[in-house]
C-alpha positions as CSV (number, residue, x, y, z in Angstrom):
1,M,-80.5,-49.5,-66.0
2,A,-77.9,-50.4,-63.4
3,L,-76.9,-47.4,-60.9
4,A,-73.6,-48.7,-60.1
5,E,-70.5,-48.0,-62.5
6,K,-67.9,-48.9,-60.0
7,I,-64.3,-50.1,-60.1
8,T,-65.1,-53.3,-58.3
9,D,-62.9,-55.4,-60.6
10,R,-59.6,-55.1,-58.9
11,T,-57.0,-56.6,-61.0
12,Y,-53.7,-55.2,-59.3
13,D,-51.6,-57.2,-56.9
14,V,-51.9,-55.3,-53.7
15,A,-48.6,-56.4,-52.4
16,A,-46.5,-55.9,-55.4
17,L,-48.1,-52.2,-55.3
18,A,-47.2,-52.0,-51.7
19,A,-43.6,-52.7,-52.3
20,E,-43.5,-50.3,-55.2
21,L,-45.1,-47.4,-53.2
22,R,-42.4,-48.1,-50.4
23,Q,-39.6,-47.9,-53.0
24,A,-40.8,-44.5,-54.4
25,L,-42.1,-43.0,-50.7
26,G,-40.2,-44.6,-48.0
27,P,-41.1,-47.5,-46.0
28,R,-42.6,-45.4,-43.1
29,N,-45.1,-43.7,-45.6
30,V,-46.8,-46.6,-46.5
31,L,-49.1,-48.9,-44.6
32,D,-50.8,-52.1,-45.7
33,K,-51.5,-54.2,-42.7
34,P,-55.2,-54.6,-41.7
35,H,-54.9,-53.1,-38.3
36,Q,-53.4,-49.9,-39.9
37,T,-55.6,-49.4,-43.0
38,M,-58.6,-50.1,-40.9
39,L,-58.3,-46.7,-39.1
40,Y,-59.0,-45.2,-42.5
41,E,-62.0,-46.6,-43.5
42,S,-64.3,-43.9,-42.2
43,D,-64.5,-40.3,-41.7
44,G,-67.2,-38.1,-39.6
45,S,-69.9,-39.6,-41.8
46,T,-72.0,-42.8,-41.2
47,D,-70.3,-44.6,-43.9
48,R,-67.1,-46.9,-44.1
49,H,-65.2,-49.1,-46.5
50,P,-61.9,-50.6,-46.1
51,C,-59.0,-49.6,-48.5
52,D,-55.9,-51.8,-49.5
53,I,-53.2,-49.2,-48.9
54,V,-52.6,-45.9,-47.0
55,A,-50.0,-43.7,-48.2
56,T,-48.5,-40.8,-46.3
57,P,-46.5,-38.8,-48.8
58,E,-44.2,-35.8,-47.8
59,S,-44.0,-33.6,-50.6
60,T,-45.6,-32.9,-54.0
61,E,-42.9,-34.9,-55.9
62,Q,-44.0,-37.8,-54.0
63,V,-47.6,-37.5,-54.6
64,A,-46.8,-37.0,-58.2
65,E,-44.9,-40.3,-58.3
66,L,-47.6,-42.2,-56.3
67,V,-50.4,-40.9,-58.8
68,R,-48.2,-42.3,-61.6
69,I,-47.8,-45.7,-60.1
70,C,-51.4,-45.9,-59.3
71,R,-52.3,-44.7,-62.7
72,R,-50.1,-47.4,-64.2
73,H,-52.0,-50.1,-62.2
74,H,-55.4,-48.5,-62.6
75,V,-55.8,-48.1,-58.9
76,P,-58.3,-45.7,-57.1
77,I,-56.8,-42.7,-55.3
78,V,-58.7,-41.1,-52.1
79,A,-57.2,-37.9,-50.8
80,R,-57.9,-37.7,-47.1
81,G,-57.1,-34.8,-44.6
82,A,-58.0,-35.2,-41.1
83,G,-61.0,-37.0,-41.6
84,T,-63.6,-34.7,-40.4
85,S,-65.9,-34.9,-43.5
86,L,-69.4,-35.1,-42.8
87,S,-70.4,-36.5,-45.9
88,G,-68.2,-39.6,-46.8
89,T,-65.7,-37.6,-49.0
90,A,-62.9,-39.3,-47.4
91,V,-64.0,-42.8,-47.6
92,P,-62.6,-45.3,-49.9
93,A,-65.9,-46.4,-51.5
94,E,-63.9,-48.1,-54.2
95,A,-61.0,-49.4,-51.9
96,G,-57.7,-48.6,-53.7
97,V,-55.1,-46.4,-51.9
98,V,-56.0,-43.8,-49.3
99,V,-53.5,-40.5,-49.4
100,S,-53.3,-39.0,-46.3
101,T,-51.8,-35.5,-46.1
102,A,-50.9,-35.8,-42.6
103,R,-47.2,-35.5,-43.2
104,M,-47.7,-32.5,-45.7
105,D,-48.3,-30.3,-42.7
106,K,-46.1,-27.2,-43.1
107,I,-46.9,-23.6,-43.2
108,L,-44.3,-22.5,-45.9
109,S,-44.5,-19.0,-45.6
110,V,-46.5,-16.0,-44.2
111,D,-46.3,-12.7,-46.3
112,P,-47.5,-9.5,-44.1
113,L,-47.0,-7.4,-46.9
114,S,-48.9,-9.4,-49.6
115,R,-51.4,-10.7,-46.9
116,T,-50.8,-14.1,-48.2
117,A,-49.7,-17.4,-46.6
118,V,-48.8,-20.6,-48.6
119,V,-49.2,-23.8,-46.9
120,Q,-49.4,-27.6,-47.7
121,P,-52.7,-29.3,-47.4
122,G,-52.4,-31.0,-44.2
123,V,-52.1,-28.2,-42.2
124,V,-54.7,-27.6,-39.5
125,Q,-56.8,-24.9,-40.4
126,L,-56.6,-22.8,-37.3
127,D,-53.1,-23.0,-37.4
128,I,-53.0,-20.6,-40.3
129,S,-54.6,-17.7,-38.3
130,H,-52.2,-18.8,-35.4
131,A,-49.4,-18.2,-37.8
132,A,-50.6,-14.8,-39.1
133,A,-51.4,-13.4,-35.6
134,E,-48.0,-12.0,-35.0
135,F,-48.6,-9.7,-37.9
136,G,-52.2,-8.7,-36.9
137,L,-53.7,-10.9,-39.5
138,Y,-55.9,-14.2,-39.7
139,Y,-57.6,-16.5,-42.2
140,A,-61.4,-15.6,-42.3
141,P,-63.1,-19.1,-43.1
142,D,-64.1,-20.6,-39.6
143,P,-65.8,-24.0,-39.7
144,S,-66.3,-25.5,-36.4
145,S,-64.0,-28.2,-36.7
146,Q,-61.2,-25.7,-37.5
147,K,-59.1,-27.0,-34.7
148,S,-58.8,-30.5,-36.4
149,C,-60.0,-30.2,-40.0
150,T,-57.2,-29.5,-42.6
151,I,-57.1,-26.7,-45.2
152,G,-56.8,-29.4,-48.0
153,G,-60.0,-30.8,-46.9
154,N,-61.8,-27.3,-46.7
155,V,-60.4,-26.7,-50.4
156,G,-62.0,-29.8,-51.4
157,T,-65.4,-29.2,-49.8
158,N,-65.5,-25.4,-50.0
159,A,-65.8,-25.1,-46.2
160,G,-67.4,-22.2,-45.0
161,G,-68.2,-21.5,-41.0
162,A,-69.7,-19.2,-38.8
163,H,-68.6,-16.1,-40.3
164,T,-69.6,-16.8,-43.9
165,L,-72.6,-14.3,-44.1
166,A,-69.8,-11.7,-44.1
167,Y,-66.6,-13.1,-45.3
168,G,-67.6,-15.9,-47.8
169,V,-66.3,-19.6,-48.1
170,T,-63.0,-21.2,-48.9
171,S,-63.1,-20.2,-52.5
172,N,-63.4,-16.3,-51.6
173,H,-59.9,-16.7,-49.8
174,V,-57.9,-19.0,-52.1
175,L,-55.6,-17.1,-54.2
176,A,-53.5,-19.8,-56.0
177,L,-53.2,-23.7,-56.0
178,E,-50.5,-26.2,-56.7
179,W,-51.8,-29.8,-57.9
180,V,-51.0,-33.1,-59.1
181,D,-53.2,-34.2,-62.2
182,A,-54.5,-37.6,-62.7
183,D,-51.5,-38.5,-64.8
184,G,-49.0,-37.5,-62.3
185,A,-48.0,-34.0,-63.8
186,V,-47.5,-30.9,-61.6
187,A,-49.4,-27.8,-62.4
188,T,-49.9,-24.3,-60.6
189,M,-52.8,-22.0,-61.3
190,H,-53.6,-18.5,-59.7
191,A,-57.3,-17.6,-59.3
192,S,-58.0,-15.4,-62.2
193,R,-60.8,-13.2,-60.8
194,E,-58.9,-10.5,-62.1
195,G,-57.0,-11.7,-64.8
196,P,-57.4,-13.6,-68.2
197,G,-58.3,-17.5,-68.7
198,Y,-60.6,-19.7,-66.8
199,D,-60.6,-20.1,-63.1
200,L,-59.3,-23.2,-62.6
201,T,-58.5,-22.7,-59.2
202,G,-62.2,-21.9,-58.6
203,L,-63.0,-25.1,-60.4
204,L,-60.9,-27.4,-58.3
205,I,-62.2,-25.7,-55.1
206,G,-65.4,-27.9,-53.9
207,S,-64.5,-30.6,-56.4
208,E,-63.9,-33.3,-53.4
209,G,-60.7,-34.6,-54.8
210,T,-62.2,-35.9,-58.1
211,L,-60.2,-33.8,-60.3
212,A,-56.7,-33.4,-59.1
213,F,-54.5,-34.0,-55.7
214,V,-54.0,-30.2,-54.3
215,T,-50.5,-30.1,-52.7
216,E,-49.9,-26.5,-52.1
217,I,-52.6,-23.8,-51.3
218,T,-51.9,-19.8,-51.3
219,V,-54.6,-18.0,-49.2
220,G,-55.3,-14.6,-48.7
221,L,-55.0,-13.3,-45.1
222,L,-57.3,-10.3,-43.5
223,R,-56.5,-7.9,-41.0
224,L,-57.7,-8.8,-37.4
225,P,-60.5,-6.6,-36.8
226,E,-60.1,-3.7,-34.5
227,S,-63.2,-4.2,-32.4
228,T,-66.0,-6.5,-32.1
229,R,-69.5,-6.7,-30.3
230,T,-71.0,-10.1,-29.6
231,L,-74.6,-10.4,-28.6
232,L,-76.5,-13.4,-26.9
233,A,-80.3,-13.4,-27.5
234,S,-83.2,-15.9,-26.6
235,F,-86.7,-16.4,-28.1
236,E,-89.6,-18.3,-27.4
237,T,-89.4,-20.0,-30.6
238,V,-87.0,-20.9,-33.5
239,T,-89.7,-18.9,-35.7
240,A,-89.4,-15.7,-33.9
241,A,-85.6,-15.8,-34.0
242,C,-85.5,-16.7,-37.8
243,H,-87.7,-13.4,-38.2
244,V,-85.2,-11.5,-36.2
245,V,-82.6,-12.7,-38.5
246,S,-84.2,-11.7,-41.7
247,E,-85.2,-8.1,-40.1
248,I,-81.4,-7.3,-39.0
249,I,-80.2,-8.0,-42.4
250,G,-83.2,-6.1,-44.0
251,A,-82.2,-3.1,-41.7
252,G,-79.1,-2.9,-43.7
253,I,-76.8,-4.5,-40.9
254,I,-74.8,-7.4,-42.3
255,P,-73.2,-9.2,-39.1
256,A,-70.1,-10.9,-39.3
257,A,-71.8,-14.1,-38.2
258,C,-75.7,-14.8,-37.0
259,E,-76.0,-18.3,-35.5
260,L,-78.9,-20.0,-34.2
261,M,-79.5,-23.0,-31.8
262,D,-82.9,-24.5,-31.0
263,Q,-83.7,-25.5,-27.5
264,P,-82.6,-29.1,-27.2
265,C,-79.3,-28.1,-28.8
266,A,-79.1,-25.0,-26.3
267,Q,-79.6,-27.2,-23.5
268,A,-76.8,-29.7,-24.4
269,V,-74.4,-26.7,-25.1
270,A,-75.3,-25.2,-21.7
271,G,-74.0,-28.3,-19.9
272,W,-71.0,-28.5,-22.2
273,V,-69.6,-24.8,-21.5
274,P,-71.3,-23.8,-18.6
275,S,-69.4,-20.5,-18.1
276,A,-71.3,-19.2,-21.4
277,G,-74.6,-19.1,-19.5
278,I,-76.6,-20.5,-22.6
279,P,-80.4,-20.1,-21.8
280,Q,-81.9,-23.4,-21.2
281,N,-85.6,-22.3,-21.2
282,A,-85.8,-20.8,-24.5
283,G,-87.1,-22.2,-27.7
284,A,-84.1,-20.7,-29.6
285,V,-80.7,-19.1,-28.9
286,M,-78.9,-16.7,-31.2
287,V,-75.4,-15.8,-31.2
288,V,-75.0,-12.4,-33.3
289,E,-71.5,-10.5,-34.0
290,V,-70.6,-7.3,-35.6
291,E,-67.1,-6.5,-36.0
292,G,-64.6,-4.0,-38.0
293,I,-63.6,-0.3,-36.8
294,D,-64.6,0.4,-33.5
295,A,-66.5,3.6,-34.5
296,G,-69.9,2.6,-35.2
297,L,-69.9,-0.9,-33.8
298,D,-71.8,0.2,-30.6
299,E,-74.5,1.9,-32.9
300,D,-74.9,-1.3,-34.8
301,A,-75.1,-3.5,-31.6
302,A,-77.6,-1.1,-30.5
303,A,-79.8,-1.3,-33.5
304,I,-79.7,-5.3,-33.2
305,E,-80.7,-5.0,-29.9
306,Q,-83.7,-2.6,-30.7
307,I,-84.6,-5.0,-33.5
308,C,-84.6,-7.9,-30.7
309,R,-86.7,-6.1,-28.3
310,A,-89.6,-5.3,-31.0
311,S,-89.8,-9.0,-31.5
312,E,-92.6,-10.6,-29.2
313,G,-90.9,-13.5,-28.9
314,L,-87.8,-12.0,-27.2
315,I,-87.0,-13.6,-23.8
316,E,-83.7,-11.7,-23.2
317,I,-80.6,-10.3,-25.0
318,R,-77.3,-9.4,-23.6
319,R,-73.9,-8.4,-24.9
320,A,-70.7,-10.1,-24.0
321,A,-69.0,-7.7,-21.3
322,D,-65.5,-8.8,-22.3
323,E,-63.3,-10.9,-24.5
324,A,-63.4,-13.9,-22.2
325,E,-67.5,-14.0,-22.2
326,R,-67.2,-13.7,-26.1
327,E,-64.8,-16.6,-26.3
328,D,-67.3,-18.6,-23.9
329,L,-70.1,-18.0,-26.4
330,W,-68.3,-19.0,-29.4
331,K,-66.7,-22.1,-27.5
332,A,-70.4,-23.0,-26.7
333,R,-71.4,-22.3,-30.3
334,K,-68.6,-24.0,-32.1
335,G,-68.8,-27.2,-29.5
336,A,-72.2,-27.8,-30.4
337,F,-71.6,-31.1,-32.0
338,G,-69.2,-32.3,-29.2
339,A,-72.1,-31.6,-26.7
340,I,-74.7,-33.3,-28.9
341,G,-72.1,-36.2,-29.5
342,V,-72.6,-37.3,-25.6
343,L,-76.5,-37.6,-26.0
344,A,-76.4,-40.5,-28.1
345,P,-74.0,-43.4,-29.6
346,D,-74.3,-41.9,-32.9
347,F,-75.2,-38.9,-35.0
348,Y,-75.9,-37.8,-38.5
349,V,-75.1,-34.2,-39.6
350,Q,-77.2,-32.4,-42.8
351,D,-76.0,-29.6,-44.6
352,G,-78.7,-28.1,-46.6
353,V,-79.1,-24.3,-47.6
354,V,-82.5,-22.6,-48.1
355,P,-83.6,-18.7,-48.5
356,R,-83.2,-17.1,-45.3
357,T,-86.9,-16.2,-45.5
358,R,-87.9,-19.7,-45.5
359,L,-86.0,-21.0,-42.5
360,P,-89.4,-21.0,-40.4
361,E,-91.2,-23.3,-42.6
362,V,-88.3,-25.6,-43.4
363,L,-87.3,-26.2,-39.6
364,E,-91.2,-27.0,-39.1
365,E,-90.9,-29.6,-41.7
366,V,-87.5,-30.8,-40.2
367,A,-89.5,-31.6,-37.0
368,A,-92.2,-33.0,-38.7
369,I,-89.8,-35.5,-40.6
370,G,-88.2,-36.3,-37.4
371,E,-91.5,-37.3,-35.8
372,R,-92.5,-39.1,-38.8
373,Y,-89.3,-41.3,-38.6
374,G,-89.3,-41.5,-34.8
375,L,-86.0,-39.9,-34.6
376,R,-84.6,-37.0,-32.4
377,I,-83.5,-34.0,-34.5
378,M,-81.5,-30.9,-33.0
379,N,-80.8,-28.0,-35.1
380,V,-77.7,-25.7,-35.1
381,F,-77.5,-23.6,-38.0
382,H,-75.8,-20.5,-39.7
383,A,-78.9,-18.5,-39.8
384,G,-77.5,-15.7,-41.7
385,D,-76.9,-17.4,-44.7
386,G,-79.5,-20.0,-44.5
387,N,-77.2,-23.1,-44.0
388,I,-79.0,-25.5,-41.7
389,H,-77.5,-28.6,-39.8
390,P,-80.2,-31.0,-38.7
391,T,-78.6,-33.1,-36.5
392,V,-80.2,-36.7,-36.0
393,L,-79.5,-38.6,-33.0
394,F,-79.7,-42.5,-33.1
395,D,-78.2,-45.8,-31.7
396,R,-76.7,-48.0,-34.7
397,A,-75.8,-50.8,-32.5
398,G,-78.9,-50.9,-30.3
399,D,-81.3,-50.6,-33.2
400,P,-79.7,-51.6,-36.5
401,E,-82.4,-50.5,-38.6
402,S,-82.2,-47.0,-37.5
403,L,-79.4,-45.8,-40.0
404,E,-81.6,-46.4,-42.8
405,R,-84.2,-44.4,-41.3
406,V,-82.0,-41.7,-40.6
407,K,-80.9,-41.9,-44.1
408,A,-84.2,-41.4,-45.3
409,A,-85.1,-38.5,-43.0
410,G,-81.9,-36.8,-44.1
411,A,-83.0,-37.1,-47.9
412,D,-86.5,-35.9,-46.9
413,I,-84.8,-32.9,-45.3
414,L,-83.1,-32.1,-48.4
415,Q,-85.9,-32.6,-50.5
416,V,-87.9,-29.9,-48.6
417,C,-84.5,-27.6,-48.9
418,M,-84.7,-28.2,-52.7
419,E,-88.6,-27.5,-52.9
420,V,-88.2,-23.9,-51.4
421,G,-85.4,-22.8,-53.6
422,G,-82.6,-24.1,-51.5
423,T,-79.6,-26.6,-52.5
424,L,-78.0,-29.9,-51.2
425,T,-75.2,-28.4,-49.5
426,G,-73.5,-25.1,-48.2
427,E,-70.1,-26.5,-47.0
428,H,-70.0,-30.2,-46.3
429,G,-70.0,-31.1,-50.0
430,L,-72.0,-34.1,-51.7
431,G,-69.4,-37.0,-51.0
432,M,-71.3,-40.3,-51.3
433,E,-74.3,-39.5,-49.1
434,K,-75.9,-36.8,-51.1
435,N,-74.4,-37.2,-54.5
436,M,-77.5,-39.7,-55.4
437,L,-79.7,-36.5,-54.8
438,L,-78.0,-34.2,-57.4
439,G,-80.2,-35.6,-60.3
440,E,-83.3,-34.3,-58.5
441,L,-81.6,-30.6,-58.2
442,L,-79.9,-30.4,-61.8
443,D,-81.2,-31.3,-65.2
444,P,-79.4,-33.8,-67.7
445,P,-77.5,-31.2,-69.5
446,S,-75.9,-29.8,-66.3
447,L,-75.0,-33.2,-65.2
448,E,-73.6,-34.0,-68.5
449,A,-71.3,-30.6,-68.6
450,M,-70.1,-31.6,-65.0
451,V,-69.3,-35.0,-66.2
452,K,-67.2,-33.6,-69.0
453,V,-65.3,-31.3,-66.8
454,R,-64.5,-34.4,-64.8
455,D,-63.3,-36.3,-67.8
456,A,-61.3,-33.5,-69.1
457,F,-59.4,-33.6,-65.7
458,A,-59.4,-37.2,-64.7
459,P,-60.6,-39.4,-67.8
460,H,-59.5,-42.8,-66.0
461,R,-61.9,-41.8,-63.1
462,L,-59.6,-42.9,-60.5
463,L,-59.5,-40.1,-58.4
464,N,-61.9,-40.2,-55.5
465,P,-64.5,-42.5,-57.5
466,S,-68.2,-42.8,-56.6
467,K,-68.2,-39.0,-55.1
468,L,-69.6,-35.9,-56.0
469,L,-71.3,-36.8,-59.3
470,P,-74.2,-39.4,-59.1
471,L,-73.7,-43.2,-60.5
472,P,-73.8,-43.9,-63.2
473,L,-71.5,-41.5,-64.5
474,S,-71.5,-42.4,-68.0
475,R,-72.8,-39.7,-70.3
476,S,-75.3,-42.2,-72.4
477,D,-77.0,-42.9,-69.2
478,L,-77.5,-39.4,-67.9
479,A,-80.6,-38.7,-69.9
480,D,-82.2,-41.6,-68.2
481,Y,-80.6,-40.7,-64.8
482,R,-83.1,-38.0,-63.7
483,R,-85.1,-39.9,-60.6
484,P,-88.7,-39.4,-60.2
485,H,-89.6,-36.7,-57.9
486,R,-89.4,-38.2,-54.3
487,A,-93.1,-38.8,-53.1
488,P,-93.8,-35.9,-50.8
489,R,-94.2,-36.5,-47.0
490,A,-94.1,-40.3,-47.3
491,A,-95.3,-42.2,-44.2
492,A,-92.6,-43.7,-42.1
493,S,-92.1,-46.7,-39.8
494,G,-90.6,-45.5,-36.3
495,S,-91.2,-45.5,-32.5
496,G,-93.4,-42.6,-32.8
497,E,-90.9,-40.6,-30.3
498,G,-91.0,-37.0,-30.6
499,S,-88.5,-34.8,-32.3
500,C,-86.5,-32.4,-30.9
501,G,-86.0,-30.5,-33.8
502,G,-87.6,-26.9,-34.6
């Protein structure tokens, strides 16, 4: 059985398609020169593929007309925000037209009475909180890339962030969506958590652009917390730190955030943001934050300190003395990928989720995987909700075969996550990097149900093809698709260089 059911047989005339799109969208909103389209071949992942045309519509009406044109020509469409995806979601795997939301970047309204904001998909995520701040409000999800990623991409992958533990992910904060369907019709749906009918809004969130093109998003806003306490704790080992995380939550304290970095990551971050005072001699560094009404926060912070001090592995713990120190700590944590990025020409970020209590053993396995493949792995992760981000350093130009080892190591890491009862992604989506592992997580009937949903929305399979669901996508092949269980702990060729993980 072939594992490729792709739209590789293009029969459309690219020049004629570009001319038709220019007439519909205006000349400045259609790019088809190679030096223009090559900028849209890749995202934040390791994959790339050329597209034929890049379109930059400015309105819902233009998106609808674009979709109708592409539907007539049977042309694949890939929605793209800022291109920060780490799973290949925005890579045009089947060529076609990349539709950038860069010009759909307006905050249409902020209503402090209903605590909502209506925005276009190209709005930079953090700008929503900036716009709401004058009303004492903010948008809670906070992915590390929030200064550059767009809200449309967050909807596509159901992005989370450091404060997911307390506030949840994107789907917990989106109240309504406007979208263009696969035939170019415009629809609007409110989340039905408190109303009748199917929750189509919840269905579209996390669908990675395979069901519809989202053109307008209504999000819920929260009141800015009255007060915050932020603590930095360092431990001799990652295992000791992970145990403390479980003990904090087991004591009935739900921090707003609970983040961990291993020693190599902490060392990189310490040089990136020196003013944060990140310890470099510790096996693990934890940033934990509690927030809300001022009354009671000191008691929560003191209880966390007591739990940390009771750990045999604690080195030191301190509270941020003021807002400037707190901002430095978060600048260090959210700048981790930037700090890691200067250590090697390339890096690859994974996004598995595991039960919180299994973190120590999973991270030990991550370290062992790095050693087997001769790869350096650093760890920075959302410890409170078990969302790990092992980051593999490599040099694709200096070692052309390294990318294959990196991807194999990534698949082994995700296999470990599944073996302990976890899953393949917490906030980055499956894209084209992890979708082929979905058959190891779900049984054929579950996959078939997903295919039926996708075909109900987009039967022509032109919306971001080759993403999210594994290939092949035909229902008749799904029963045969489930892959043999990956051979455990397979030997790997490599340089024998020690891992920096765990």
